[in-house]
N, C-alpha and C positions, 0 to 999 in steps of 0.2 A: 432267902438269897439276898446277900450283901453286895451293893454295887461299889467298886472302888476304881478310881481314875488313877490308872496306872500307865506312866511314861515308859516308853521304849524308845531309846536315840542310838543311832549309829552314825557318828561323825568322824570323817576320815579314817574309818575302819575301827574306830574305838567305839565299844558297845557299853551302855549302861542302860538299868532300869531300876525303878523304883515308884513306889505309890505316892501320890501327891498327898501330903500330910492333910488331915481332916482340918486342921486350923489355918490353912494355906489362906492368904490374904485376897481381899475382893479384886486387887489388882492382878494378882495371879490367874486367878479364876476367869477373869474378863479376857486376859490374854488367850487363855484356850478357847474360850468361847469365840473369839475374834479370829481364831485359827493359826496362832503363832504362840511361841513360848520361847523363854530365853534358857539356853542351856551352856555353861561354862563360857559366858561371852558371845555365844552365836545365838541369832535369832532365826529360830527354825520354825517350819510349817507344821501345823498339827493336821494329822490325817486320821479321821475318825474311823473305826473298823467295829463290825459286829463280833460276836464271839467266834464264830466259824472262820470268817476272815482273819482275825488275831492268831487262831491256832494254826491256820494255814502258812501265814507269814512267818510265824516262829519256827514251824517245821522246816520251811524251804530255807530259811536263813540260819538255824542253829541245830536242825535235825532233831528237835525235840517234839 
């Protein structure tokens, strides 16, 4: 099994998702570890979920 840091963001009704690149800088990874990250000029809160919670959230928001 391969683990990937994947961000899902919903800001003002706009949704995006993408994997965090394997070569992400230490500063970017430190932000995630500290509980926030920057997304198109916004400083957002990181919410860590396990696989089941991620699946539940995705299904409730997007029906998938």
